[in-house]
Structures are given as structure tokens and as C-alpha cells.
TORVOKE-412961 format. One line per field, with one value per residue: residue number from 0; residue in one letter; x, y, z of N, C-alpha, C in turn. Coordinates in steps of 0.1 Angstrom, whole numbers. Layout:
<nodes>
seq c(NUM | ...)
type c(a | ...)
n.c1 c(X | ...)
n.c2 c(Y | ...)
n.c3 c(Z | ...)
ca.c1 c(X | ...)
ca.c2 c(Y | ...)
ca.c3 c(Z | ...)
c.c1 c(X | ...)
c.c2 c(Y | ...)
c.c3 c(Z | ...)
</nodes>
This chain:
<nodes>
seq c(0 | 1 | 2 | 3 | 4 | 5 | 6 | 7 | 8 | 9 | 10 | 11 | 12 | 13 | 14 | 15 | 16 | 17 | 18 | 19 | 20 | 21 | 22 | 23 | 24 | 25 | 26 | 27 | 28 | 29 | 30 | 31 | 32 | 33 | 34 | 35 | 36 | 37 | 38 | 39 | 40 | 41 | 42 | 43 | 44 | 45 | 46 | 47 | 48 | 49 | 50 | 51 | 52 | 53 | 54 | 55 | 56 | 57 | 58 | 59 | 60 | 61 | 62 | 63 | 64 | 65 | 66 | 67 | 68 | 69 | 70 | 71 | 72 | 73 | 74 | 75 | 76 | 77 | 78 | 79 | 80 | 81 | 82 | 83 | 84 | 85 | 86 | 87 | 88 | 89 | 90 | 91 | 92 | 93 | 94 | 95 | 96 | 97 | 98 | 99 | 100 | 101 | 102 | 103 | 104 | 105 | 106 | 107 | 108 | 109 | 110 | 111 | 112 | 113 | 114 | 115 | 116 | 117 | 118 | 119 | 120 | 121 | 122 | 123 | 124 | 125 | 126 | 127 | 128 | 129 | 130 | 131 | 132 | 133 | 134 | 135 | 136 | 137 | 138 | 139 | 140 | 141 | 142 | 143 | 144 | 145 | 146 | 147 | 148 | 149 | 150 | 151 | 152 | 153 | 154 | 155 | 156 | 157 | 158 | 159 | 160 | 161 | 162 | 163 | 164 | 165 | 166 | 167 | 168 | 169 | 170 | 171 | 172 | 173 | 174 | 175 | 176 | 177 | 178 | 179 | 180 | 181 | 182 | 183 | 184 | 185 | 186 | 187 | 188 | 189 | 190 | 191 | 192 | 193 | 194 | 195 | 196 | 197 | 198 | 199 | 200 | 201 | 202 | 203 | 204 | 205 | 206 | 207 | 208 | 209 | 210 | 211 | 212 | 213 | 214 | 215 | 216 | 217 | 218 | 219 | 220 | 221 | 222 | 223 | 224 | 225 | 226 | 227 | 228 | 229)
type c(m | t | l | n | e | l | k | e | q | v | c | h | a | n | l | e | l | v | k | y | q | l | v | t | l | t | w | g | n | v | s | g | i | d | r | e | r | g | l | v | a | i | k | p | s | g | v | s | y | d | i | m | r | p | e | h | i | v | v | i | d | l | d | g | k | r | v | e | g | t | l | n | p | s | s | d | t | p | t | h | l | a | l | y | k | a | f | e | k | i | g | g | i | t | h | t | h | s | e | h | a | v | m | f | a | q | a | g | r | e | i | p | c | f | g | t | t | h | a | d | h | f | y | g | a | i | p | l | t | r | y | l | t | e | q | e | v | e | e | d | y | e | g | n | t | g | t | v | i | i | e | r | f | a | g | i | n | p | l | e | m | p | a | v | l | v | a | g | h | a | p | f | a | w | g | k | t | p | e | d | s | v | k | n | s | l | v | l | e | k | v | a | q | m | a | l | g | t | l | q | l | r | p | e | n | p | p | l | p | a | y | v | l | q | k | h | y | l | r | k | h | g | p | n | a | y | y | g | q | k)
n.c1 c(1183 | 1154 | 1144 | 1118 | 1115 | 1134 | 1122 | 1098 | 1109 | 1120 | 1098 | 1083 | 1102 | 1102 | 1075 | 1077 | 1088 | 1068 | 1053 | 1071 | 1071 | 1088 | 1087 | 1071 | 1046 | 1059 | 1085 | 1110 | 1129 | 1137 | 1161 | 1174 | 1200 | 1210 | 1238 | 1251 | 1240 | 1242 | 1222 | 1198 | 1169 | 1145 | 1125 | 1099 | 1097 | 1081 | 1057 | 1029 | 1030 | 1006 | 995 | 1014 | 1030 | 1046 | 1050 | 1054 | 1078 | 1111 | 1135 | 1170 | 1202 | 1238 | 1246 | 1225 | 1205 | 1173 | 1160 | 1137 | 1102 | 1079 | 1077 | 1093 | 1124 | 1134 | 1143 | 1167 | 1181 | 1208 | 1225 | 1221 | 1233 | 1259 | 1268 | 1264 | 1284 | 1306 | 1306 | 1310 | 1300 | 1275 | 1238 | 1214 | 1198 | 1186 | 1168 | 1157 | 1137 | 1136 | 1126 | 1142 | 1168 | 1172 | 1172 | 1198 | 1212 | 1205 | 1215 | 1242 | 1256 | 1272 | 1259 | 1263 | 1277 | 1263 | 1255 | 1249 | 1228 | 1231 | 1257 | 1254 | 1248 | 1260 | 1294 | 1305 | 1302 | 1276 | 1286 | 1290 | 1285 | 1303 | 1290 | 1276 | 1293 | 1284 | 1288 | 1289 | 1263 | 1249 | 1260 | 1257 | 1236 | 1223 | 1241 | 1266 | 1259 | 1262 | 1290 | 1300 | 1293 | 1308 | 1333 | 1334 | 1335 | 1362 | 1385 | 1366 | 1348 | 1320 | 1303 | 1306 | 1297 | 1268 | 1254 | 1248 | 1249 | 1238 | 1249 | 1226 | 1205 | 1196 | 1193 | 1211 | 1209 | 1223 | 1226 | 1229 | 1209 | 1179 | 1158 | 1173 | 1187 | 1166 | 1160 | 1183 | 1181 | 1159 | 1168 | 1188 | 1172 | 1159 | 1182 | 1191 | 1169 | 1173 | 1197 | 1194 | 1176 | 1192 | 1212 | 1195 | 1189 | 1215 | 1236 | 1264 | 1272 | 1293 | 1307 | 1301 | 1323 | 1352 | 1359 | 1336 | 1319 | 1333 | 1331 | 1302 | 1296 | 1312 | 1305 | 1282 | 1287 | 1313 | 1342 | 1341 | 1315 | 1287 | 1261 | 1226 | 1210 | 1227)
n.c2 c(1062 | 1044 | 1009 | 1004 | 1024 | 1014 | 989 | 999 | 1012 | 990 | 975 | 991 | 992 | 966 | 964 | 981 | 965 | 951 | 972 | 981 | 958 | 937 | 913 | 880 | 864 | 854 | 858 | 872 | 895 | 922 | 936 | 956 | 973 | 983 | 996 | 1005 | 992 | 967 | 952 | 935 | 940 | 922 | 908 | 885 | 850 | 837 | 853 | 869 | 898 | 912 | 913 | 923 | 940 | 965 | 953 | 928 | 924 | 910 | 911 | 905 | 896 | 899 | 874 | 859 | 854 | 858 | 888 | 903 | 900 | 874 | 857 | 836 | 845 | 856 | 829 | 834 | 848 | 840 | 846 | 875 | 883 | 875 | 892 | 918 | 916 | 915 | 935 | 965 | 991 | 991 | 995 | 983 | 955 | 938 | 911 | 895 | 876 | 887 | 888 | 893 | 897 | 872 | 856 | 860 | 851 | 824 | 816 | 817 | 840 | 871 | 904 | 925 | 958 | 978 | 1003 | 1039 | 1040 | 1019 | 1024 | 1047 | 1038 | 1014 | 1004 | 989 | 956 | 935 | 914 | 878 | 850 | 821 | 787 | 770 | 744 | 709 | 700 | 725 | 734 | 714 | 716 | 744 | 761 | 788 | 804 | 799 | 807 | 835 | 835 | 828 | 851 | 871 | 861 | 864 | 892 | 900 | 924 | 942 | 970 | 971 | 994 | 1006 | 987 | 978 | 953 | 918 | 886 | 855 | 824 | 804 | 809 | 839 | 875 | 897 | 928 | 959 | 987 | 1020 | 1023 | 1005 | 1013 | 1023 | 1000 | 987 | 1004 | 1000 | 974 | 976 | 991 | 973 | 953 | 966 | 972 | 947 | 937 | 956 | 949 | 922 | 926 | 941 | 921 | 904 | 918 | 923 | 899 | 900 | 924 | 950 | 958 | 990 | 1016 | 1020 | 1045 | 1061 | 1047 | 1053 | 1080 | 1085 | 1070 | 1083 | 1110 | 1109 | 1097 | 1101 | 1118 | 1144 | 1147 | 1160 | 1155 | 1161 | 1178 | 1200)
n.c3 c(1141 | 1149 | 1158 | 1150 | 1131 | 1112 | 1105 | 1094 | 1071 | 1058 | 1053 | 1035 | 1014 | 1006 | 996 | 975 | 957 | 946 | 934 | 913 | 898 | 901 | 914 | 918 | 931 | 961 | 956 | 965 | 984 | 1008 | 1028 | 1056 | 1074 | 1107 | 1114 | 1138 | 1158 | 1150 | 1139 | 1118 | 1097 | 1080 | 1054 | 1062 | 1058 | 1030 | 1034 | 1022 | 1000 | 1000 | 1024 | 1040 | 1067 | 1087 | 1112 | 1107 | 1098 | 1106 | 1129 | 1132 | 1146 | 1135 | 1136 | 1131 | 1149 | 1162 | 1170 | 1174 | 1165 | 1155 | 1134 | 1111 | 1096 | 1062 | 1039 | 1026 | 1044 | 1054 | 1033 | 1029 | 1054 | 1051 | 1030 | 1043 | 1063 | 1046 | 1029 | 1040 | 1038 | 1028 | 1031 | 1026 | 1010 | 982 | 969 | 942 | 917 | 891 | 858 | 833 | 843 | 855 | 833 | 821 | 844 | 844 | 820 | 824 | 820 | 820 | 822 | 797 | 793 | 772 | 767 | 775 | 794 | 811 | 819 | 834 | 859 | 867 | 869 | 846 | 832 | 846 | 871 | 872 | 893 | 900 | 897 | 926 | 943 | 946 | 973 | 985 | 983 | 998 | 1023 | 1033 | 1018 | 1014 | 1029 | 1016 | 990 | 995 | 999 | 974 | 959 | 974 | 968 | 940 | 940 | 946 | 943 | 932 | 936 | 956 | 959 | 934 | 917 | 924 | 922 | 914 | 895 | 904 | 894 | 875 | 892 | 903 | 906 | 930 | 945 | 960 | 982 | 996 | 1013 | 1022 | 1003 | 982 | 975 | 962 | 941 | 926 | 919 | 903 | 882 | 873 | 863 | 841 | 825 | 820 | 803 | 782 | 773 | 765 | 744 | 727 | 719 | 706 | 684 | 675 | 676 | 680 | 692 | 702 | 733 | 751 | 745 | 766 | 774 | 772 | 789 | 813 | 815 | 817 | 840 | 859 | 858 | 872 | 894 | 905 | 920 | 910 | 902 | 883 | 876 | 880 | 908 | 933)
ca.c1 c(1170 | 1148 | 1141 | 1105 | 1117 | 1140 | 1111 | 1090 | 1116 | 1122 | 1086 | 1080 | 1110 | 1096 | 1062 | 1081 | 1091 | 1054 | 1050 | 1080 | 1068 | 1101 | 1084 | 1059 | 1042 | 1066 | 1099 | 1119 | 1130 | 1145 | 1166 | 1181 | 1209 | 1213 | 1252 | 1255 | 1234 | 1245 | 1209 | 1192 | 1155 | 1143 | 1111 | 1096 | 1097 | 1068 | 1045 | 1023 | 1031 | 993 | 992 | 1026 | 1030 | 1059 | 1051 | 1057 | 1093 | 1118 | 1148 | 1180 | 1215 | 1246 | 1247 | 1212 | 1196 | 1162 | 1159 | 1124 | 1093 | 1075 | 1077 | 1107 | 1130 | 1135 | 1153 | 1178 | 1189 | 1223 | 1232 | 1222 | 1242 | 1273 | 1271 | 1265 | 1296 | 1318 | 1305 | 1306 | 1294 | 1261 | 1229 | 1202 | 1200 | 1173 | 1170 | 1145 | 1138 | 1131 | 1126 | 1153 | 1181 | 1173 | 1176 | 1211 | 1218 | 1204 | 1223 | 1255 | 1262 | 1272 | 1251 | 1273 | 1274 | 1261 | 1250 | 1250 | 1219 | 1237 | 1269 | 1250 | 1244 | 1269 | 1307 | 1309 | 1293 | 1272 | 1293 | 1282 | 1292 | 1304 | 1279 | 1281 | 1295 | 1274 | 1291 | 1285 | 1249 | 1245 | 1265 | 1250 | 1232 | 1221 | 1254 | 1275 | 1255 | 1269 | 1303 | 1304 | 1292 | 1320 | 1345 | 1334 | 1338 | 1376 | 1390 | 1355 | 1342 | 1306 | 1295 | 1306 | 1290 | 1259 | 1246 | 1255 | 1239 | 1242 | 1247 | 1216 | 1196 | 1189 | 1201 | 1211 | 1214 | 1224 | 1227 | 1233 | 1196 | 1169 | 1152 | 1184 | 1188 | 1155 | 1163 | 1194 | 1173 | 1149 | 1177 | 1194 | 1162 | 1158 | 1194 | 1191 | 1160 | 1178 | 1209 | 1187 | 1170 | 1204 | 1218 | 1185 | 1191 | 1229 | 1242 | 1278 | 1272 | 1304 | 1304 | 1302 | 1337 | 1355 | 1359 | 1322 | 1315 | 1338 | 1325 | 1289 | 1296 | 1319 | 1297 | 1271 | 1291 | 1328 | 1344 | 1336 | 1301 | 1280 | 1248 | 1217 | 1212 | 1235)
ca.c2 c(1055 | 1033 | 997 | 1005 | 1031 | 1005 | 980 | 1005 | 1014 | 978 | 971 | 1000 | 989 | 953 | 968 | 988 | 954 | 949 | 984 | 980 | 945 | 929 | 900 | 871 | 858 | 859 | 855 | 883 | 900 | 933 | 938 | 969 | 972 | 993 | 993 | 1010 | 982 | 954 | 945 | 936 | 938 | 915 | 902 | 872 | 840 | 832 | 860 | 877 | 912 | 918 | 915 | 928 | 953 | 967 | 945 | 914 | 924 | 902 | 916 | 895 | 900 | 894 | 858 | 853 | 851 | 866 | 897 | 909 | 894 | 860 | 849 | 831 | 854 | 850 | 818 | 840 | 856 | 839 | 854 | 889 | 885 | 874 | 905 | 929 | 914 | 916 | 948 | 971 | 1003 | 989 | 997 | 975 | 944 | 933 | 898 | 893 | 868 | 895 | 878 | 894 | 894 | 858 | 849 | 860 | 843 | 810 | 813 | 818 | 851 | 885 | 914 | 933 | 971 | 981 | 1017 | 1048 | 1038 | 1010 | 1030 | 1057 | 1032 | 1002 | 1006 | 978 | 945 | 929 | 902 | 865 | 841 | 805 | 777 | 764 | 730 | 700 | 700 | 738 | 733 | 704 | 721 | 757 | 767 | 802 | 810 | 797 | 818 | 848 | 832 | 829 | 865 | 878 | 856 | 870 | 907 | 902 | 935 | 949 | 980 | 968 | 1005 | 1009 | 977 | 973 | 940 | 905 | 875 | 841 | 816 | 795 | 814 | 852 | 886 | 904 | 942 | 965 | 1001 | 1027 | 1020 | 995 | 1019 | 1025 | 987 | 984 | 1012 | 993 | 961 | 980 | 995 | 961 | 945 | 973 | 972 | 933 | 937 | 963 | 941 | 911 | 931 | 944 | 908 | 897 | 927 | 922 | 889 | 902 | 937 | 952 | 966 | 1004 | 1019 | 1022 | 1059 | 1065 | 1041 | 1060 | 1094 | 1084 | 1067 | 1093 | 1123 | 1108 | 1091 | 1104 | 1129 | 1157 | 1144 | 1171 | 1152 | 1165 | 1191 | 1199)
ca.c3 c(1136 | 1159 | 1151 | 1143 | 1117 | 1102 | 1102 | 1084 | 1059 | 1050 | 1049 | 1023 | 1003 | 999 | 988 | 963 | 946 | 938 | 926 | 903 | 892 | 902 | 921 | 915 | 944 | 972 | 951 | 966 | 998 | 1011 | 1041 | 1059 | 1085 | 1116 | 1116 | 1151 | 1167 | 1143 | 1137 | 1104 | 1095 | 1067 | 1051 | 1068 | 1048 | 1025 | 1037 | 1010 | 1000 | 1001 | 1038 | 1048 | 1075 | 1095 | 1125 | 1103 | 1095 | 1115 | 1132 | 1137 | 1147 | 1125 | 1137 | 1126 | 1160 | 1161 | 1181 | 1174 | 1156 | 1158 | 1121 | 1105 | 1085 | 1048 | 1037 | 1021 | 1053 | 1055 | 1022 | 1033 | 1066 | 1046 | 1023 | 1052 | 1069 | 1038 | 1022 | 1052 | 1035 | 1022 | 1041 | 1023 | 999 | 975 | 961 | 933 | 905 | 879 | 845 | 823 | 850 | 857 | 821 | 820 | 854 | 840 | 808 | 829 | 812 | 826 | 815 | 792 | 793 | 758 | 764 | 786 | 805 | 820 | 825 | 844 | 872 | 869 | 863 | 838 | 830 | 858 | 874 | 874 | 901 | 896 | 903 | 939 | 942 | 954 | 987 | 991 | 984 | 1009 | 1037 | 1037 | 1004 | 1013 | 1034 | 1005 | 980 | 999 | 999 | 959 | 957 | 979 | 961 | 928 | 941 | 949 | 935 | 927 | 947 | 956 | 957 | 920 | 911 | 933 | 917 | 910 | 891 | 910 | 882 | 877 | 904 | 903 | 910 | 942 | 944 | 972 | 981 | 1009 | 1021 | 1015 | 991 | 973 | 969 | 954 | 929 | 919 | 915 | 892 | 871 | 869 | 855 | 829 | 817 | 814 | 793 | 771 | 767 | 759 | 730 | 719 | 716 | 696 | 672 | 669 | 685 | 682 | 694 | 710 | 745 | 751 | 746 | 780 | 777 | 773 | 802 | 824 | 815 | 822 | 854 | 868 | 859 | 881 | 908 | 906 | 930 | 904 | 896 | 881 | 871 | 891 | 915 | 944)
c.c1 c(1166 | 1146 | 1128 | 1107 | 1124 | 1131 | 1102 | 1095 | 1119 | 1109 | 1082 | 1089 | 1105 | 1083 | 1067 | 1085 | 1078 | 1050 | 1056 | 1079 | 1081 | 1099 | 1072 | 1057 | 1050 | 1082 | 1107 | 1119 | 1140 | 1149 | 1173 | 1189 | 1210 | 1228 | 1257 | 1251 | 1239 | 1233 | 1203 | 1176 | 1153 | 1129 | 1109 | 1095 | 1083 | 1056 | 1042 | 1026 | 1017 | 989 | 1004 | 1026 | 1043 | 1061 | 1055 | 1072 | 1101 | 1132 | 1158 | 1193 | 1225 | 1250 | 1236 | 1203 | 1185 | 1161 | 1144 | 1115 | 1092 | 1076 | 1092 | 1112 | 1132 | 1145 | 1165 | 1187 | 1203 | 1230 | 1232 | 1232 | 1256 | 1277 | 1272 | 1279 | 1309 | 1318 | 1300 | 1301 | 1280 | 1249 | 1215 | 1205 | 1186 | 1177 | 1156 | 1147 | 1131 | 1135 | 1139 | 1167 | 1183 | 1176 | 1190 | 1218 | 1217 | 1212 | 1238 | 1263 | 1261 | 1263 | 1261 | 1269 | 1274 | 1259 | 1252 | 1239 | 1224 | 1249 | 1266 | 1249 | 1255 | 1282 | 1312 | 1300 | 1290 | 1279 | 1284 | 1291 | 1295 | 1292 | 1285 | 1283 | 1284 | 1276 | 1287 | 1270 | 1243 | 1247 | 1257 | 1246 | 1232 | 1234 | 1265 | 1272 | 1262 | 1284 | 1308 | 1303 | 1304 | 1332 | 1345 | 1338 | 1353 | 1380 | 1380 | 1350 | 1327 | 1297 | 1295 | 1298 | 1280 | 1249 | 1254 | 1243 | 1247 | 1239 | 1237 | 1205 | 1190 | 1197 | 1200 | 1215 | 1215 | 1226 | 1230 | 1220 | 1188 | 1163 | 1162 | 1187 | 1178 | 1156 | 1173 | 1188 | 1165 | 1159 | 1184 | 1185 | 1161 | 1170 | 1195 | 1181 | 1165 | 1189 | 1203 | 1182 | 1182 | 1210 | 1209 | 1188 | 1205 | 1236 | 1258 | 1282 | 1285 | 1300 | 1307 | 1318 | 1340 | 1355 | 1345 | 1316 | 1320 | 1332 | 1311 | 1288 | 1302 | 1311 | 1286 | 1276 | 1305 | 1330 | 1342 | 1324 | 1294 | 1265 | 1238 | 1219 | 1221 | 1227)
c.c2 c(1044 | 1020 | 998 | 1013 | 1022 | 995 | 986 | 1009 | 1002 | 973 | 978 | 995 | 974 | 955 | 974 | 977 | 951 | 960 | 984 | 967 | 937 | 916 | 893 | 865 | 863 | 858 | 867 | 887 | 912 | 933 | 952 | 966 | 984 | 990 | 996 | 997 | 967 | 945 | 946 | 933 | 933 | 910 | 889 | 862 | 836 | 840 | 869 | 890 | 919 | 920 | 920 | 940 | 954 | 958 | 931 | 913 | 918 | 909 | 906 | 902 | 895 | 880 | 851 | 850 | 862 | 874 | 903 | 903 | 878 | 850 | 845 | 842 | 848 | 839 | 823 | 848 | 853 | 847 | 869 | 892 | 885 | 887 | 916 | 929 | 918 | 930 | 959 | 986 | 1003 | 991 | 989 | 967 | 940 | 921 | 896 | 882 | 875 | 888 | 880 | 892 | 879 | 850 | 849 | 852 | 827 | 806 | 813 | 828 | 864 | 894 | 925 | 949 | 976 | 996 | 1026 | 1046 | 1029 | 1016 | 1041 | 1050 | 1021 | 1005 | 994 | 966 | 939 | 916 | 890 | 856 | 828 | 798 | 773 | 749 | 722 | 701 | 715 | 738 | 725 | 710 | 734 | 765 | 781 | 809 | 810 | 805 | 832 | 846 | 834 | 842 | 872 | 873 | 862 | 886 | 908 | 912 | 944 | 958 | 977 | 982 | 1009 | 999 | 972 | 961 | 929 | 895 | 862 | 831 | 805 | 799 | 828 | 863 | 891 | 918 | 948 | 980 | 1007 | 1025 | 1010 | 1000 | 1020 | 1011 | 982 | 991 | 1005 | 980 | 965 | 984 | 982 | 953 | 952 | 972 | 956 | 932 | 945 | 955 | 929 | 915 | 936 | 932 | 901 | 905 | 924 | 913 | 893 | 917 | 940 | 959 | 981 | 1007 | 1023 | 1036 | 1066 | 1060 | 1049 | 1074 | 1095 | 1080 | 1078 | 1107 | 1122 | 1105 | 1094 | 1114 | 1142 | 1156 | 1158 | 1169 | 1156 | 1177 | 1190 | 1204)
c.c3 c(1147 | 1151 | 1145 | 1130 | 1108 | 1097 | 1091 | 1071 | 1051 | 1045 | 1036 | 1012 | 997 | 992 | 975 | 952 | 939 | 930 | 913 | 894 | 890 | 910 | 916 | 927 | 955 | 969 | 952 | 980 | 997 | 1024 | 1043 | 1072 | 1093 | 1120 | 1131 | 1160 | 1162 | 1142 | 1122 | 1104 | 1082 | 1066 | 1058 | 1056 | 1044 | 1027 | 1025 | 1011 | 1002 | 1015 | 1047 | 1055 | 1082 | 1106 | 1120 | 1100 | 1107 | 1117 | 1138 | 1139 | 1136 | 1126 | 1134 | 1137 | 1160 | 1174 | 1184 | 1163 | 1159 | 1145 | 1117 | 1094 | 1072 | 1048 | 1032 | 1031 | 1055 | 1044 | 1025 | 1044 | 1060 | 1038 | 1032 | 1059 | 1059 | 1031 | 1033 | 1050 | 1029 | 1034 | 1037 | 1011 | 995 | 968 | 954 | 924 | 892 | 867 | 837 | 830 | 852 | 845 | 818 | 832 | 849 | 828 | 812 | 822 | 820 | 816 | 810 | 793 | 778 | 755 | 776 | 798 | 815 | 827 | 835 | 858 | 877 | 862 | 856 | 837 | 844 | 860 | 876 | 884 | 894 | 902 | 916 | 935 | 949 | 969 | 993 | 993 | 996 | 1022 | 1042 | 1024 | 1005 | 1019 | 1023 | 992 | 983 | 997 | 983 | 954 | 961 | 972 | 947 | 929 | 946 | 938 | 928 | 939 | 946 | 955 | 942 | 912 | 921 | 929 | 913 | 904 | 897 | 899 | 885 | 886 | 900 | 907 | 925 | 938 | 957 | 970 | 995 | 1019 | 1015 | 1003 | 979 | 966 | 959 | 940 | 921 | 912 | 903 | 880 | 865 | 859 | 842 | 819 | 812 | 802 | 781 | 764 | 760 | 743 | 721 | 712 | 705 | 682 | 665 | 679 | 689 | 686 | 704 | 723 | 742 | 752 | 760 | 783 | 779 | 787 | 814 | 826 | 821 | 836 | 863 | 868 | 868 | 895 | 912 | 917 | 923 | 897 | 894 | 876 | 883 | 898 | 929 | 957)
</nodes>
């Protein structure tokens, strides 16, 4: 893939956030990585989706040095870079402030797996990070946002759980491609909405039985998956 193709892919993925109503104003960003070159393409900071074009996408290396583009990259760039370094099999990252997922992040609560819609995409409850300390915020807020995500994922396969809630902040989702990360962000928002509705109807609702969770996740993502067309 050429850099221009990566920029086009990332631009398209960012515009999908608008299509799926996952962003308000400029509250969100998508990035993609070229693993062979060690280069990341990401949305420029504060640029309206109404005018965004592939030529606006900024290319940086994994140290954050700008390689291509004249605009400043997203302020969340250090978080994206930390995740790319830690989760070596992901190819795209999406960060939004989608309403229902943010409600859980602000409440300091994981999104429980109540049903099979959730289980089809995420292998368990959506994890929640701890709050950053005051020192972490002052020293390197965005970089340490990545640090607390990585810390939370100790023992968790990021491909089986391609999303996280940052406490008091908002969700991040990832996938094999930028477009895949947007899809996971959309599903995350939908299951957050469903979970909230479930809790309103029945505050003490139990999680989906583990054997049903496993069946639904593995039939779609397991080594013997049979969902869909081959």
C-alpha cells in the first residue's frame, strides 16, 4: 500500500464517523498504520469533517515525527502511537466521544455483556481503565492515556477485545484496518446503548451466561468459525 492509499483509507474512515453519527463537531479521530514502513496516518487536529480530504491527513513515524503533511496531527496522536507499539497486530484505531459509551466511561463502569449482540463482537465486558493520576496528566496526558489502556489490557487479547473505556473520558476501539476500527467503534456504541436500556429496565440484570458468550464469540471469530460466507 502506498502512503497516498493509506491517507485515502484513513480519510474515508474518518468520514464514516460522521455517517454513523459517532462524532459531534470534531470530537473524534481515526488513524491507520503501515507496519512495514512504521508510519501512521491520522486525522489533523481540529479540522472539520465537512472539508476533510486525503491531502489533509498527516503522516508521522512511531516517534511522532511528522513525515508528510503541513497540519498538526490529532492531539490524541501519542495515545494512538502507544497502542500501535503495544498491540502489534492492529492496523487502525478509532477514538470517539459517542454518547452511550461515554456515559459508561463517565460513570466509571465497564459495559457488561448482557446479550448475544455484544458477544458476537466482544469477548466479555468492555474493560475500563483506571483514572490517570494528577502527575500522569501533567507529565504526558495523551501518552499516559495510552499507558493506562495498555496496563488494563495485561492478560487480555486486544484482538478479542478491540475496545476500551478510558475512565472519565471516552472510548477507543481498534481493528485490523482503519475501517475495521470504525466498525468496532460503531458496535461498541450500539452495545453501550443496549446495556444502558437493559439496566434501566432491570438494574440487577445478570450478565449473559459464559457458555452462551463463548458460543457466540467463537462461532464468529474462533478457529472453527462458521458464521458468514467462506
